[in-house]
N, C-alpha and C positions, 0 to 999 in steps of 0.2 A: 588213513587207516592205521590201526594199532596192531602191531605184531603180537600175536598171542599164542603161537605154537612153540615157544622156546622152552628148553629144559635146562635149568641151572645145573652146574655152573657154566657161564659163558661170559664174554666180555662185551661191554658197552663203550663205544667211543662217542663222547658228547662234544659236539662242535658248536660253539656259541659265537655269534658274530654281531658286530655293529656295522651296518652297511654304509658305504660311501655314496656320493652323489651320482657317480657314473655307473649305472647298472646295465649298460649295454651288453647284450648277449648272456647275462647272468643266468636267467631262467633256463635257457637252452643248454647252457653248460652244466647247470645243476642237474637237469634231467639226464643229460648224457653221463654224468658221473654216477648217478643212481643206476642207470642201465649197465654201466661198466662194472660197478661194484657187485652187482648181482651175478656177474660172471666169474668173480674171484673165488678161489678156494677158501672155505671156512666162513663165507658170508651167510648170515642168518636172517637179516631183515633190516629195515630202516623206517624211521618216523621223522617227520620234518615239519617245521612251521617257519615260513620265511616272510618276514615283514621288516620293519626298522631294526628289530632285534631278531636274528635268525637262530633257531635251535634245530640241529639235526643230530639224531642219535642213531648210530648204526650198530649192529650186533654181529659179533664174530665168535667163532669157535675157539681160536687160539691166538695168543699174542703174536706168534710168527705170521699168522694170516693178516693181522693188522699191519705189520711191518711190510709185508709184500704189497699190500694195497697202497701204503704210503709211497713205496718206491715204484709203483706203476707209472710209466712214462707219461701217459695222457693225464693221469691224476696229478702228477708233479707239475705239468704245464698249467693245468687249471689252478692249482694252489698258488703258483707264481703269479698268475694273472689276478687272482684274488688279492694278493698282497699289493700289487701294483695299482689295481683299478677298483675292485668291488668292496673291499673291507677297510674300515677305519681301524678296526681292532678285531682280533679273534682269540679265542682260548680253546684249547683242546684238552680233554680229560679222558683218560682210559681207566675204566673201573671193571672189577670182576663182580658179576651178579651172582649172589649165592642163594637168593630166595626171591620169589615173585608171587604175586597174586593179583586178581582182578575180578571183574564181573562184566556180564553183558546184560542189558536190560531184559532180553529174552529169557535170561536165567531166573528172573524173579517170578514166582508163582503166586497167583491170587488166592 
């Protein structure tokens, strides 16, 4: 699902991964992290594609909200497990979104 109800400016956290061989419990943990992130202050939404290369983009109201999510105990445990077991490599980027646009097929009129 594409998050489409955001009003700039807001922050995007782009988390790109290369997965390792042992992905035991990965999907369950990823789903739990998404569920937990939704409960955090300033959380606006998430989009994710998880295959050999994983890309997850989460959206946040303020930089401080992102820092609080980073320091969440359960998220820290999952991040540590990712370094030890699930990821060969990851890169995290934090960006400010100043403008956005898009369309939905239903918006096209004949």
